[in-house]
N, C-alpha and C positions, 0 to 999 in steps of 0.2 A: 517640423516634427509631427507625425501623424498621431492619432489617438493611442494606438498600441505602443508606440515608442515613448509617448508621454507617460503612459501607465507603467512601463518598465522602469523608466528613470525614477518615478515616484516610489514604486514599491521595492525595487531591488537596487536602486541608486546606481544604475549602469546604463551607458549609452553605447550602442554598437558602432564600430567603425564601418562595418559592412552590414547595412540594414537588410540586405538580401538574406543573410544568414538568419536574422531574427524572423523574417517573414516565413522562411522555410521551416523554422522550428515550430511555428504555430500552425503549419499547414498539414492537415490530415490527409492520408492517402485517398480518401473519398473525393477530395477536391482537386488534386493535382498530382502528376507523376513526380514532380519535384517537391516531394513531401518530407516529413520529419523523421522517417524511419531510420535513415542512416545516422542522423544527428542523435536520435534516441539511443542507438547502439553505442555511440561514442560517449554520450552523457552518462549512460548507465555505468560504464567502466570508470569514468572519472568520479562519479558519485560514490561507487563502492570503495574506491581508494580513500577519498576524503573522509567518508564516514568511518571507515576502518581506523584511520589515523586518529580521528577525533575521539572515538570510543576507547582506543588503546591508551590515549593520553589521560582520559578522564577516569579510567578504571585500571590503575596500575597493578592491582592485585588479582584481577580476573584472569581465569585460565582461557585457553583457546576456545573451548566449547561455549563458555558464557559470553565471550566477546562476539562469537558468531551469532548467538541468539540476539544479543543487543543490536548488532548491525542489521540483522534480518528484520527486527521489529521496526527499524527506522526506514528501511528502503523498500519494504513491501508495497505492493500497488495501493493497498488501502491507505497507508500513511501518506504516500506521495499524492494520491488523489485528494486527500483532505487538505494537504498543504497547498496544492494547486487551486483548490476551491477557495481557500482562505485568501490566496493571492488574486483571485478572480481571473485566472487564466482562461477559463471557459468563455468569458465575455469577448475574448479577442481571437479565438480559434477560427481558422479558415476551414470550413467543412463543406462537403458536397451537399446538395439539396436533400438527399435522402437522410443523411446523418442529422442535418439541421431539424428536419421534421420530426425525427424520433428522439430528439433531445440529446444528441451526441455531445453537446457542450457540457453535459452533466455526467456523462458516462465515465466510470472509474478508470477503465483502461486507457481511454483517450486522454483524460486529464493527467494521469501518471506519466504516460509516454511524452506528452507535450512538455511537462516540467523537466524530464530528463533531456529532452531535445534542446531546451533552452540552455541547460548546463553545458551540453555538447557544443552548442553554437558559441557560447561565451568562451569556451576553451579554444575553439578555432579562431575566434576573433581577437582574443587578448592573451591567451596562454593559460597555463595551469593555475598560477597564483590567483588570477582574476576569477576563474571558475571556482576555486576552493573558497575564496572569500565570500562569494555569493551563496554557495552551498551552506557554509557554516552560518551565514546570516539567516537563511531560510529555516535551517534546522536548529537555530540557537535555543529556543525554548525547550524543544524536545531533548536536546543534548544536555541542557541544564537540569532536566527532570527525568533522567534515565531511571527506569525502574530497577529493582533487584532482579538479577537473572532468574531467580526462582519464580518470579511472577510471570515470566515469559513462556513458561511451558504451556502449551495449548491445552484446552480443556479435555480433549480426548486422551492426551498423554497423561494428564493428572488423574483422570478416571481410571485408566488402565493400571497405573501404578498403585492407586488406592485399592483396587480389587486384588491385584497380585499380592500386595502386602498382607492381605487377609485370606489368601489362598482361595479366592473366588474366581469363577469363570469370567472371561472377558465379556463385555457388553455386546449386544447385537444391534446393528443399525439397519433399519428398514425404510425404504422409500415408500411413502404413502401416496402422495399425489404430486403431479407436475402441472402447473397451470400457467396460462398466459402464452403469448406469441413467442417465437423462437428467440428473439432478442430481448424479451422482457419476462422470461420465465421465473416462476417461484417454485421452490422445492420444499415439500413438507416431509419430514422424516420422524421416526421414533427411535428412541434409545431404550433398550430393555436390559435390565439385570435380572435374569430369571430367578436366580437363587434367592434374591431379596424381594421378589414380586414387585418390582418397581419399573415403571415406564414413564418416560418424559418425551416431550416433542420439541421440535425446532422447525423454523421456517426461514428461508432466506433466498437470495437470488442465485445461489449456487448450492449444490448438494453438500459440498464440503463445509460451507459456512453453516448450513442448516444442522449438520451433524455436530459441529462444534457447539452450536447453541443448545442442542439437546443434551450433549455431554455436560455442558456447564450447568444446566438445570438439574441434571442427575447428581452432580457433585453437591449442589446446594441441598438437595433432598437428603443425600447420604451423610453429608457433614452435619446436618441438623439432627439426624437420627443418632449419630455417634456421640453427641454431646450428652 
């Protein structure tokens, strides 16, 4: 048993019948043509079903919209990358030299895809029940701590609804700066509510996340003023 297989058995309590599937699940496209993209595609579908079922069972009174929000909060790339990092998947990824040099083992999209690929590989290796068991084990804490659906509305949506309820114009988001190299860019934006003479800023690795941060800060400002 190699180091990666020993890690898998310890963390997920699973041993592959076909170790080639496991190696493929950890192989990024930068390293080999026989990479994890197809397994990630399959694992994504299995994951969606298992999490949909788990959320459906845990929230018997939630409507379709709330169930969708809860599922989305669990299977989004950010959540998957956090879980993959907790499992130390990055330490076992097979990456091309370029990805290794630029820290690909820590990149959110690579970690998220690898975790889904592992789920897909388990599905092919042992079937749906085995994959479902591992997925529920990985997501156990998050499933046990599901937030209220109301908490899952993103900051931009909350801000928009807050302003609309007061018949105020929607906020304006403006890109201020973009810094860093293409694969390590940081975006700085502002969020302005003109009628209230308020402006907040946000910064992140994507423009969308920066806007969400600015909107969240604006909600903090406006909620404080409304008290």
